BALUMTI-705292 format. One record per residue (C-alpha): residue number from 1; x, y, z. Coordinates in nm, 2 decimals. Layout:
// BALUMTI-705292
{num = NUM x = X y = Y z = Z};
...
// end
This chain:
// BALUMTI-705292
{num = 1 x = -0.52 y = 0.61 z = 2.57};
{num = 2 x = -0.75 y = 0.89 z = 2.48};
{num = 3 x = -0.65 y = 1.26 z = 2.43};
{num = 4 x = -0.75 y = 1.36 z = 2.78};
{num = 5 x = -0.52 y = 1.10 z = 2.93};
{num = 6 x = -0.20 y = 1.25 z = 2.78};
{num = 7 x = -0.23 y = 1.60 z = 2.91};
{num = 8 x = 0.09 y = 1.57 z = 3.11};
{num = 9 x = 0.29 y = 1.39 z = 2.84};
{num = 10 x = 0.54 y = 1.59 z = 2.64};
{num = 11 x = 0.56 y = 1.43 z = 2.30};
{num = 12 x = 0.85 y = 1.49 z = 2.06};
{num = 13 x = 0.66 y = 1.38 z = 1.75};
{num = 14 x = 0.30 y = 1.31 z = 1.65};
{num = 15 x = 0.24 y = 1.04 z = 1.39};
{num = 16 x = -0.12 y = 1.08 z = 1.26};
{num = 17 x = -0.29 y = 0.82 z = 1.05};
{num = 18 x = -0.67 y = 0.77 z = 1.04};
{num = 19 x = -0.68 y = 0.39 z = 1.08};
{num = 20 x = -0.41 y = 0.16 z = 1.20};
{num = 21 x = -0.59 y = -0.18 z = 1.21};
{num = 22 x = -0.53 y = -0.33 z = 0.86};
{num = 23 x = -0.22 y = -0.46 z = 0.69};
{num = 24 x = -0.21 y = -0.20 z = 0.41};
{num = 25 x = 0.06 y = 0.01 z = 0.27};
{num = 26 x = -0.04 y = 0.33 z = 0.45};
{num = 27 x = -0.04 y = 0.14 z = 0.78};
{num = 28 x = 0.31 y = 0.00 z = 0.71};
{num = 29 x = 0.43 y = 0.35 z = 0.62};
{num = 30 x = 0.29 y = 0.51 z = 0.94};
{num = 31 x = 0.42 y = 0.23 z = 1.16};
{num = 32 x = 0.76 y = 0.26 z = 1.00};
{num = 33 x = 0.77 y = 0.64 z = 1.05};
{num = 34 x = 0.69 y = 0.59 z = 1.42};
{num = 35 x = 0.97 y = 0.33 z = 1.45};
{num = 36 x = 1.21 y = 0.57 z = 1.26};
{num = 37 x = 1.13 y = 0.85 z = 1.50};
{num = 38 x = 1.20 y = 0.63 z = 1.80};
{num = 39 x = 1.53 y = 0.50 z = 1.65};
{num = 40 x = 1.66 y = 0.85 z = 1.58};
{num = 41 x = 1.58 y = 0.97 z = 1.93};
{num = 42 x = 1.22 y = 1.10 z = 1.94};
{num = 43 x = 0.92 y = 0.97 z = 2.12};
{num = 44 x = 0.63 y = 0.93 z = 1.88};
{num = 45 x = 0.27 y = 0.96 z = 1.99};
{num = 46 x = 0.03 y = 0.78 z = 1.76};
{num = 47 x = -0.28 y = 0.97 z = 1.66};
{num = 48 x = -0.58 y = 0.79 z = 1.52};
{num = 49 x = -0.95 y = 0.82 z = 1.46};
{num = 50 x = -1.02 y = 0.47 z = 1.60};
{num = 51 x = -0.85 y = 0.25 z = 1.86};
{num = 52 x = -0.52 y = 0.12 z = 1.75};
{num = 53 x = -0.47 y = -0.26 z = 1.72};
{num = 54 x = -0.10 y = -0.32 z = 1.80};
{num = 55 x = -0.13 y = -0.69 z = 1.73};
{num = 56 x = -0.23 y = -0.64 z = 1.37};
{num = 57 x = 0.07 y = -0.42 z = 1.30};
{num = 58 x = 0.31 y = -0.65 z = 1.48};
{num = 59 x = 0.18 y = -0.97 z = 1.33};
{num = 60 x = 0.17 y = -0.82 z = 0.98};
{num = 61 x = 0.48 y = -0.62 z = 0.97};
{num = 62 x = 0.69 y = -0.71 z = 1.27};
{num = 63 x = 0.68 y = -0.36 z = 1.41};
{num = 64 x = 0.59 y = -0.33 z = 1.78};
{num = 65 x = 0.40 y = -0.01 z = 1.86};
{num = 66 x = 0.28 y = -0.12 z = 2.20};
{num = 67 x = 0.53 y = 0.10 z = 2.40};
{num = 68 x = 0.43 y = 0.42 z = 2.22};
{num = 69 x = 0.17 y = 0.65 z = 2.37};
{num = 70 x = -0.14 y = 0.71 z = 2.16};
{num = 71 x = -0.45 y = 0.91 z = 2.13};
{num = 72 x = -0.77 y = 0.82 z = 1.95};
{num = 73 x = -1.13 y = 0.91 z = 1.92};
{num = 74 x = -1.38 y = 0.63 z = 2.00};
{num = 75 x = -1.49 y = 0.60 z = 1.64};
{num = 76 x = -1.47 y = 0.31 z = 1.41};
{num = 77 x = -1.64 y = 0.32 z = 1.07};
{num = 78 x = -1.43 y = 0.08 z = 0.88};
{num = 79 x = -1.66 y = 0.08 z = 0.58};
{num = 80 x = -1.62 y = 0.45 z = 0.54};
{num = 81 x = -1.24 y = 0.49 z = 0.53};
{num = 82 x = -1.25 y = 0.81 z = 0.32};
{num = 83 x = -1.47 y = 0.99 z = 0.58};
{num = 84 x = -1.24 y = 0.87 z = 0.86};
{num = 85 x = -0.96 y = 1.06 z = 0.70};
{num = 86 x = -1.16 y = 1.38 z = 0.74};
{num = 87 x = -1.21 y = 1.31 z = 1.11};
{num = 88 x = -0.84 y = 1.29 z = 1.16};
{num = 89 x = -0.82 y = 1.67 z = 1.14};
{num = 90 x = -1.02 y = 1.71 z = 1.46};
{num = 91 x = -0.81 y = 1.46 z = 1.65};
{num = 92 x = -0.49 y = 1.63 z = 1.55};
{num = 93 x = -0.63 y = 1.97 z = 1.67};
{num = 94 x = -0.72 y = 1.81 z = 2.01};
{num = 95 x = -0.38 y = 1.66 z = 2.06};
{num = 96 x = -0.17 y = 1.97 z = 1.99};
{num = 97 x = -0.37 y = 2.15 z = 2.26};
{num = 98 x = -0.24 y = 1.90 z = 2.52};
{num = 99 x = 0.11 y = 1.82 z = 2.39};
{num = 100 x = 0.42 y = 2.01 z = 2.28};
{num = 101 x = 0.56 y = 1.81 z = 2.00};
{num = 102 x = 0.85 y = 1.92 z = 1.77};
{num = 103 x = 0.71 y = 1.73 z = 1.47};
{num = 104 x = 0.37 y = 1.63 z = 1.32};
{num = 105 x = 0.38 y = 1.36 z = 1.06};
{num = 106 x = 0.05 y = 1.32 z = 0.88};
{num = 107 x = -0.03 y = 1.11 z = 0.57};
{num = 108 x = -0.35 y = 1.28 z = 0.46};
{num = 109 x = -0.45 y = 1.64 z = 0.36};
{num = 110 x = -0.69 y = 1.67 z = 0.65};
{num = 111 x = -0.51 y = 1.89 z = 0.90};
{num = 112 x = -0.51 y = 2.27 z = 0.97};
{num = 113 x = -0.16 y = 2.37 z = 0.85};
{num = 114 x = -0.19 y = 2.73 z = 0.98};
{num = 115 x = -0.30 y = 2.62 z = 1.33};
{num = 116 x = -0.03 y = 2.36 z = 1.36};
{num = 117 x = 0.25 y = 2.58 z = 1.24};
{num = 118 x = 0.14 y = 2.86 z = 1.47};
{num = 119 x = 0.22 y = 2.62 z = 1.76};
{num = 120 x = 0.58 y = 2.60 z = 1.64};
{num = 121 x = 0.54 y = 2.24 z = 1.51};
{num = 122 x = 0.73 y = 2.12 z = 1.21};
{num = 123 x = 0.49 y = 1.96 z = 0.97};
{num = 124 x = 0.58 y = 1.66 z = 0.75};
{num = 125 x = 0.30 y = 1.56 z = 0.51};
{num = 126 x = 0.33 y = 1.23 z = 0.33};
{num = 127 x = 0.12 y = 1.19 z = 0.02};
{num = 128 x = 0.03 y = 0.84 z = -0.09};
{num = 129 x = -0.17 y = 1.00 z = -0.36};
{num = 130 x = -0.31 y = 1.36 z = -0.39};
{num = 131 x = -0.68 y = 1.25 z = -0.37};
{num = 132 x = -0.79 y = 1.61 z = -0.42};
{num = 133 x = -0.67 y = 1.57 z = -0.78};
{num = 134 x = -0.97 y = 1.36 z = -0.86};
{num = 135 x = -1.20 y = 1.66 z = -0.79};
{num = 136 x = -1.00 y = 1.92 z = -0.97};
{num = 137 x = -1.05 y = 2.04 z = -1.33};
{num = 138 x = -0.80 y = 1.92 z = -1.59};
{num = 139 x = -0.66 y = 2.27 z = -1.62};
{num = 140 x = -0.58 y = 2.28 z = -1.25};
{num = 141 x = -0.40 y = 1.94 z = -1.23};
{num = 142 x = -0.27 y = 1.92 z = -1.59};
{num = 143 x = -0.28 y = 1.54 z = -1.58};
{num = 144 x = -0.58 y = 1.35 z = -1.70};
{num = 145 x = -0.72 y = 1.13 z = -1.43};
{num = 146 x = -1.07 y = 1.11 z = -1.56};
{num = 147 x = -1.18 y = 0.74 z = -1.57};
{num = 148 x = -0.88 y = 0.63 z = -1.37};
{num = 149 x = -0.91 y = 0.25 z = -1.34};
{num = 150 x = -0.79 y = 0.26 z = -0.98};
{num = 151 x = -1.08 y = 0.47 z = -0.87};
{num = 152 x = -1.33 y = 0.33 z = -1.12};
{num = 153 x = -1.27 y = -0.03 z = -0.99};
{num = 154 x = -1.26 y = 0.07 z = -0.62};
{num = 155 x = -1.57 y = 0.29 z = -0.62};
{num = 156 x = -1.78 y = 0.11 z = -0.89};
{num = 157 x = -2.15 y = 0.11 z = -0.91};
{num = 158 x = -2.41 y = 0.37 z = -0.82};
{num = 159 x = -2.35 y = 0.36 z = -0.45};
{num = 160 x = -1.97 y = 0.36 z = -0.48};
{num = 161 x = -1.96 y = 0.65 z = -0.72};
{num = 162 x = -2.21 y = 0.86 z = -0.51};
{num = 163 x = -2.00 y = 0.79 z = -0.20};
{num = 164 x = -1.68 y = 0.91 z = -0.37};
{num = 165 x = -1.86 y = 1.22 z = -0.51};
{num = 166 x = -2.00 y = 1.30 z = -0.17};
{num = 167 x = -1.65 y = 1.26 z = -0.01};
{num = 168 x = -1.51 y = 1.51 z = -0.27};
{num = 169 x = -1.77 y = 1.78 z = -0.18};
{num = 170 x = -1.72 y = 1.74 z = 0.20};
{num = 171 x = -1.34 y = 1.70 z = 0.19};
{num = 172 x = -1.29 y = 2.04 z = 0.02};
{num = 173 x = -1.41 y = 2.21 z = 0.34};
{num = 174 x = -1.16 y = 2.03 z = 0.57};
{num = 175 x = -0.84 y = 1.97 z = 0.37};
{num = 176 x = -0.54 y = 2.19 z = 0.38};
{num = 177 x = -0.49 y = 2.41 z = 0.07};
{num = 178 x = -0.14 y = 2.39 z = -0.08};
{num = 179 x = 0.07 y = 2.12 z = 0.10};
{num = 180 x = 0.39 y = 2.32 z = 0.03};
{num = 181 x = 0.24 y = 2.61 z = 0.22};
{num = 182 x = 0.10 y = 2.40 z = 0.50};
{num = 183 x = 0.39 y = 2.16 z = 0.56};
{num = 184 x = 0.76 y = 2.22 z = 0.61};
{num = 185 x = 0.84 y = 1.90 z = 0.42};
{num = 186 x = 0.63 y = 1.72 z = 0.16};
{num = 187 x = 0.71 y = 1.36 z = 0.09};
{num = 188 x = 0.56 y = 1.11 z = -0.16};
{num = 189 x = 0.59 y = 0.74 z = -0.21};
{num = 190 x = 0.70 y = 0.73 z = -0.58};
{num = 191 x = 0.81 y = 0.93 z = -0.88};
{num = 192 x = 0.47 y = 0.86 z = -1.03};
{num = 193 x = 0.29 y = 1.04 z = -0.75};
{num = 194 x = 0.56 y = 1.31 z = -0.74};
{num = 195 x = 0.48 y = 1.40 z = -1.10};
{num = 196 x = 0.11 y = 1.43 z = -1.03};
{num = 197 x = 0.18 y = 1.65 z = -0.72};
{num = 198 x = 0.41 y = 1.87 z = -0.92};
{num = 199 x = 0.15 y = 1.91 z = -1.19};
{num = 200 x = -0.10 y = 2.04 z = -0.94};
{num = 201 x = 0.12 y = 2.26 z = -0.72};
{num = 202 x = 0.42 y = 2.34 z = -0.94};
{num = 203 x = 0.66 y = 2.23 z = -0.68};
{num = 204 x = 0.83 y = 1.89 z = -0.66};
{num = 205 x = 0.81 y = 1.69 z = -0.34};
{num = 206 x = 1.07 y = 1.46 z = -0.20};
{num = 207 x = 1.04 y = 1.09 z = -0.28};
{num = 208 x = 1.07 y = 0.84 z = 0.01};
{num = 209 x = 0.97 y = 0.49 z = -0.09};
{num = 210 x = 0.80 y = 0.29 z = 0.18};
{num = 211 x = 1.01 y = 0.01 z = 0.33};
{num = 212 x = 0.97 y = -0.36 z = 0.31};
{num = 213 x = 0.83 y = -0.50 z = 0.65};
{num = 214 x = 1.12 y = -0.58 z = 0.88};
{num = 215 x = 0.98 y = -0.93 z = 0.95};
{num = 216 x = 1.07 y = -1.06 z = 0.61};
{num = 217 x = 1.27 y = -1.38 z = 0.57};
{num = 218 x = 1.64 y = -1.42 z = 0.53};
{num = 219 x = 1.73 y = -1.44 z = 0.16};
{num = 220 x = 1.94 y = -1.75 z = 0.23};
{num = 221 x = 1.61 y = -1.94 z = 0.28};
{num = 222 x = 1.49 y = -1.87 z = -0.07};
{num = 223 x = 1.44 y = -2.15 z = -0.33};
{num = 224 x = 1.61 y = -2.16 z = -0.67};
{num = 225 x = 1.43 y = -2.20 z = -1.01};
{num = 226 x = 1.42 y = -2.58 z = -1.01};
{num = 227 x = 1.29 y = -2.60 z = -0.66};
{num = 228 x = 0.98 y = -2.39 z = -0.72};
{num = 229 x = 0.64 y = -2.48 z = -0.85};
{num = 230 x = 0.50 y = -2.35 z = -1.18};
{num = 231 x = 0.28 y = -2.13 z = -0.98};
{num = 232 x = 0.18 y = -1.76 z = -1.00};
{num = 233 x = 0.10 y = -1.57 z = -0.69};
{num = 234 x = -0.11 y = -1.25 z = -0.66};
{num = 235 x = -0.06 y = -1.07 z = -0.33};
{num = 236 x = -0.30 y = -0.80 z = -0.20};
{num = 237 x = -0.63 y = -0.74 z = -0.03};
{num = 238 x = -0.95 y = -0.88 z = -0.18};
{num = 239 x = -1.08 y = -0.57 z = -0.35};
{num = 240 x = -1.20 y = -0.49 z = -0.70};
{num = 241 x = -0.92 y = -0.25 z = -0.79};
{num = 242 x = -0.68 y = -0.54 z = -0.75};
{num = 243 x = -0.86 y = -0.69 z = -1.06};
{num = 244 x = -0.85 y = -1.05 z = -0.95};
{num = 245 x = -1.17 y = -1.10 z = -1.15};
{num = 246 x = -0.99 y = -0.98 z = -1.47};
{num = 247 x = -0.70 y = -1.23 z = -1.40};
{num = 248 x = -0.93 y = -1.52 z = -1.36};
{num = 249 x = -1.13 y = -1.44 z = -1.67};
{num = 250 x = -0.84 y = -1.34 z = -1.90};
{num = 251 x = -0.51 y = -1.48 z = -1.77};
{num = 252 x = -0.58 y = -1.81 z = -1.58};
{num = 253 x = -0.74 y = -2.02 z = -1.87};
{num = 254 x = -0.47 y = -1.93 z = -2.12};
{num = 255 x = -0.17 y = -1.98 z = -1.89};
{num = 256 x = -0.31 y = -2.32 z = -1.78};
{num = 257 x = -0.34 y = -2.41 z = -2.15};
{num = 258 x = 0.03 y = -2.32 z = -2.20};
{num = 259 x = 0.16 y = -2.46 z = -1.88};
{num = 260 x = -0.04 y = -2.77 z = -1.78};
{num = 261 x = 0.07 y = -2.79 z = -1.42};
{num = 262 x = 0.05 y = -2.42 z = -1.34};
{num = 263 x = -0.14 y = -2.30 z = -1.03};
{num = 264 x = -0.26 y = -1.95 z = -0.92};
{num = 265 x = -0.25 y = -1.83 z = -0.56};
{num = 266 x = -0.47 y = -1.53 z = -0.47};
{num = 267 x = -0.34 y = -1.43 z = -0.13};
{num = 268 x = -0.49 y = -1.13 z = 0.05};
{num = 269 x = -0.64 y = -0.96 z = 0.34};
{num = 270 x = -1.02 y = -0.99 z = 0.36};
{num = 271 x = -1.24 y = -0.82 z = 0.61};
{num = 272 x = -1.60 y = -0.69 z = 0.60};
{num = 273 x = -1.90 y = -0.73 z = 0.37};
{num = 274 x = -1.73 y = -0.57 z = 0.07};
{num = 275 x = -1.44 y = -0.82 z = 0.06};
{num = 276 x = -1.68 y = -1.11 z = 0.12};
{num = 277 x = -1.90 y = -0.99 z = -0.17};
{num = 278 x = -1.59 y = -0.97 z = -0.39};
{num = 279 x = -1.47 y = -1.32 z = -0.30};
{num = 280 x = -1.82 y = -1.45 z = -0.38};
{num = 281 x = -1.79 y = -1.28 z = -0.72};
{num = 282 x = -1.46 y = -1.46 z = -0.78};
{num = 283 x = -1.61 y = -1.79 z = -0.69};
{num = 284 x = -1.90 y = -1.73 z = -0.93};
{num = 285 x = -1.65 y = -1.66 z = -1.22};
{num = 286 x = -1.45 y = -1.98 z = -1.13};
{num = 287 x = -1.76 y = -2.19 z = -1.14};
{num = 288 x = -1.88 y = -2.04 z = -1.46};
{num = 289 x = -1.54 y = -2.12 z = -1.62};
{num = 290 x = -1.53 y = -2.46 z = -1.46};
{num = 291 x = -1.19 y = -2.39 z = -1.30};
{num = 292 x = -1.12 y = -2.59 z = -0.98};
{num = 293 x = -1.05 y = -2.38 z = -0.67};
{num = 294 x = -1.00 y = -2.42 z = -0.30};
{num = 295 x = -0.98 y = -2.20 z = 0.01};
{num = 296 x = -0.74 y = -2.46 z = 0.16};
{num = 297 x = -0.38 y = -2.46 z = 0.04};
{num = 298 x = -0.35 y = -2.83 z = 0.14};
{num = 299 x = -0.61 y = -2.94 z = -0.12};
{num = 300 x = -0.55 y = -3.00 z = -0.49};
{num = 301 x = -0.69 y = -2.72 z = -0.71};
{num = 302 x = -0.60 y = -2.49 z = -1.00};
{num = 303 x = -0.68 y = -2.17 z = -0.82};
{num = 304 x = -0.65 y = -2.09 z = -0.45};
{num = 305 x = -0.84 y = -1.81 z = -0.28};
{num = 306 x = -0.64 y = -1.77 z = 0.04};
{num = 307 x = -0.78 y = -1.51 z = 0.29};
{num = 308 x = -0.61 y = -1.37 z = 0.60};
{num = 309 x = -0.33 y = -1.62 z = 0.62};
{num = 310 x = -0.07 y = -1.62 z = 0.89};
{num = 311 x = 0.26 y = -1.46 z = 0.79};
{num = 312 x = 0.44 y = -1.79 z = 0.79};
{num = 313 x = 0.20 y = -1.95 z = 0.53};
{num = 314 x = 0.22 y = -1.64 z = 0.31};
{num = 315 x = 0.60 y = -1.67 z = 0.32};
{num = 316 x = 0.58 y = -2.03 z = 0.22};
{num = 317 x = 0.35 y = -1.95 z = -0.08};
{num = 318 x = 0.60 y = -1.68 z = -0.19};
{num = 319 x = 0.89 y = -1.92 z = -0.15};
{num = 320 x = 0.73 y = -2.19 z = -0.36};
{num = 321 x = 0.60 y = -1.97 z = -0.65};
{num = 322 x = 0.79 y = -1.87 z = -0.96};
{num = 323 x = 0.61 y = -1.55 z = -1.07};
{num = 324 x = 0.44 y = -1.26 z = -0.89};
{num = 325 x = 0.16 y = -1.11 z = -1.10};
{num = 326 x = 0.00 y = -0.78 z = -1.02};
{num = 327 x = -0.31 y = -0.66 z = -1.21};
{num = 328 x = -0.40 y = -0.32 z = -1.06};
{num = 329 x = -0.37 y = -0.02 z = -1.29};
{num = 330 x = -0.22 y = 0.30 z = -1.16};
{num = 331 x = -0.13 y = 0.15 z = -0.82};
{num = 332 x = 0.03 y = 0.43 z = -0.63};
{num = 333 x = 0.27 y = 0.20 z = -0.45};
{num = 334 x = 0.27 y = -0.17 z = -0.40};
{num = 335 x = 0.37 y = -0.31 z = -0.06};
{num = 336 x = 0.29 y = -0.66 z = -0.18};
{num = 337 x = 0.51 y = -0.62 z = -0.49};
{num = 338 x = 0.81 y = -0.49 z = -0.29};
{num = 339 x = 0.76 y = -0.78 z = -0.04};
{num = 340 x = 0.73 y = -1.03 z = -0.32};
{num = 341 x = 1.05 y = -0.90 z = -0.48};
{num = 342 x = 1.24 y = -0.97 z = -0.16};
{num = 343 x = 1.16 y = -1.34 z = -0.20};
{num = 344 x = 1.34 y = -1.34 z = -0.54};
{num = 345 x = 1.02 y = -1.35 z = -0.74};
{num = 346 x = 1.03 y = -1.19 z = -1.08};
{num = 347 x = 0.73 y = -0.95 z = -1.11};
{num = 348 x = 0.49 y = -0.90 z = -1.39};
{num = 349 x = 0.30 y = -0.57 z = -1.35};
{num = 350 x = 0.10 y = -0.33 z = -1.54};
{num = 351 x = 0.30 y = -0.05 z = -1.70};
{num = 352 x = 0.14 y = 0.22 z = -1.49};
{num = 353 x = 0.17 y = 0.39 z = -1.15};
{num = 354 x = 0.43 y = 0.39 z = -0.89};
{num = 355 x = 0.50 y = 0.01 z = -0.93};
{num = 356 x = 0.62 y = 0.07 z = -1.28};
{num = 357 x = 0.82 y = 0.39 z = -1.21};
{num = 358 x = 0.98 y = 0.30 z = -0.87};
{num = 359 x = 0.97 y = -0.08 z = -0.83};
{num = 360 x = 1.01 y = -0.22 z = -1.18};
{num = 361 x = 1.21 y = 0.09 z = -1.27};
{num = 362 x = 1.04 y = 0.10 z = -1.61};
{num = 363 x = 1.15 y = -0.25 z = -1.70};
{num = 364 x = 1.49 y = -0.27 z = -1.54};
{num = 365 x = 1.38 y = -0.46 z = -1.23};
{num = 366 x = 1.05 y = -0.61 z = -1.34};
{num = 367 x = 0.85 y = -0.71 z = -1.65};
{num = 368 x = 0.56 y = -0.49 z = -1.76};
{num = 369 x = 0.25 y = -0.54 z = -1.98};
{num = 370 x = -0.03 y = -0.34 z = -2.12};
{num = 371 x = -0.29 y = -0.61 z = -2.20};
{num = 372 x = -0.37 y = -0.97 z = -2.12};
{num = 373 x = -0.18 y = -1.12 z = -2.41};
{num = 374 x = 0.14 y = -0.95 z = -2.31};
{num = 375 x = 0.09 y = -1.06 z = -1.95};
{num = 376 x = 0.04 y = -1.42 z = -2.05};
{num = 377 x = 0.34 y = -1.42 z = -2.28};
{num = 378 x = 0.57 y = -1.28 z = -2.00};
{num = 379 x = 0.43 y = -1.52 z = -1.74};
{num = 380 x = 0.48 y = -1.83 z = -1.96};
{num = 381 x = 0.83 y = -1.71 z = -2.05};
{num = 382 x = 0.94 y = -1.67 z = -1.69};
{num = 383 x = 0.80 y = -2.01 z = -1.60};
{num = 384 x = 0.97 y = -2.19 z = -1.88};
{num = 385 x = 1.30 y = -1.99 z = -1.94};
{num = 386 x = 1.54 y = -2.04 z = -1.65};
{num = 387 x = 1.79 y = -1.78 z = -1.78};
{num = 388 x = 1.52 y = -1.51 z = -1.80};
{num = 389 x = 1.38 y = -1.61 z = -1.46};
{num = 390 x = 1.72 y = -1.59 z = -1.29};
{num = 391 x = 1.79 y = -1.24 z = -1.44};
{num = 392 x = 1.46 y = -1.09 z = -1.31};
{num = 393 x = 1.49 y = -1.28 z = -0.98};
{num = 394 x = 1.83 y = -1.12 z = -0.91};
{num = 395 x = 1.70 y = -0.78 z = -1.01};
{num = 396 x = 1.41 y = -0.82 z = -0.77};
{num = 397 x = 1.64 y = -0.90 z = -0.49};
{num = 398 x = 1.87 y = -0.61 z = -0.58};
{num = 399 x = 1.57 y = -0.36 z = -0.58};
{num = 400 x = 1.42 y = -0.49 z = -0.26};
{num = 401 x = 1.75 y = -0.47 z = -0.08};
{num = 402 x = 1.74 y = -0.09 z = -0.13};
{num = 403 x = 1.40 y = -0.09 z = 0.05};
{num = 404 x = 1.50 y = -0.24 z = 0.38};
{num = 405 x = 1.38 y = -0.07 z = 0.69};
{num = 406 x = 1.73 y = 0.03 z = 0.79};
{num = 407 x = 1.77 y = 0.24 z = 0.47};
{num = 408 x = 1.43 y = 0.39 z = 0.52};
{num = 409 x = 1.52 y = 0.51 z = 0.87};
{num = 410 x = 1.85 y = 0.65 z = 0.74};
{num = 411 x = 1.67 y = 0.84 z = 0.46};
{num = 412 x = 1.40 y = 0.97 z = 0.69};
{num = 413 x = 1.66 y = 1.09 z = 0.93};
{num = 414 x = 1.84 y = 1.28 z = 0.66};
{num = 415 x = 1.52 y = 1.46 z = 0.57};
{num = 416 x = 1.46 y = 1.54 z = 0.94};
{num = 417 x = 1.81 y = 1.69 z = 0.98};
{num = 418 x = 1.75 y = 1.93 z = 0.69};
{num = 419 x = 1.43 y = 2.07 z = 0.83};
// end
């Protein structure tokens, strides 16, 4: 449904996200907000730059968006996701001309706060990460993000760095200024991001952790320590900032040397040339190190590169594994980590970002590391020490229970009532 087709529709809430067609954390968050609005009595209209794929969201997260009206531009430039965010501003402006919503929920800085507020709309901005911080001086943001590994890995090389720099110059012309002036409510995904936002704008946003997808398994189906393989799973899209290459080069050989029957499952979403190129890079490293690998979970190998698996197979990998390893540095929030914790998997993560502050709770609910040697030590201990494994497995389950969709809806509703 395009903008012109909803002229007669009175929407209670607009949920604006630039691209709904992948199984990422921002897509889960936006879909969960749409669901939350509907459960507390508002009709959400989905706003997007490209056509929305309901099947991807339902298959990946178990959230059915098909009954919600939507508006989108006929644009799809998946390889230029940053630029698509900028285009969202234009689509929001088009929609508010033809609808009379009470709320606008938007998870990017690309909207005209003054225009929206003049229409009497209550604005909720959700900040996954204040991307404008990368283009500010150190004095303006007060936190040093220069050389941030998350961006360095994601936009590596000459072309990647030029693209990111160009985005910074263009985005400054279209983003809102201070989110606390543009929005009535500013939400963030973690304490880590809250600290960065506060350092820039000298006001603290509210923290609303994203939920675990509602299509997760019943905890009663989980396996105990003795029923699991000595396997390590990494869950996330095939992209450089996930540092799968670092794991294969620095972690796999040494863990295999310590635990002879150990296996590594790299499970993730893969789409487009960029992902394909990265998978080829991983294969090249595996061949160089003479490590056996397979793209088929049914075959015998040391490392499995498992792309775009059905949810049921992903669940089975999580059931059978003993440890969830995450290698990204300064990850803002980890949907894969939260989901893995709900399977009773102890997590081994880098001591940085929102994963360390809000999921591992700085060591209370998960194990952290700062270098390869520490990661290897923790992985081997969890595989071999049942008492340690049981402790962190129970802590994972406890933390993930607080991230269920029902609690997310309840917290979201509490914020709405206070607006």
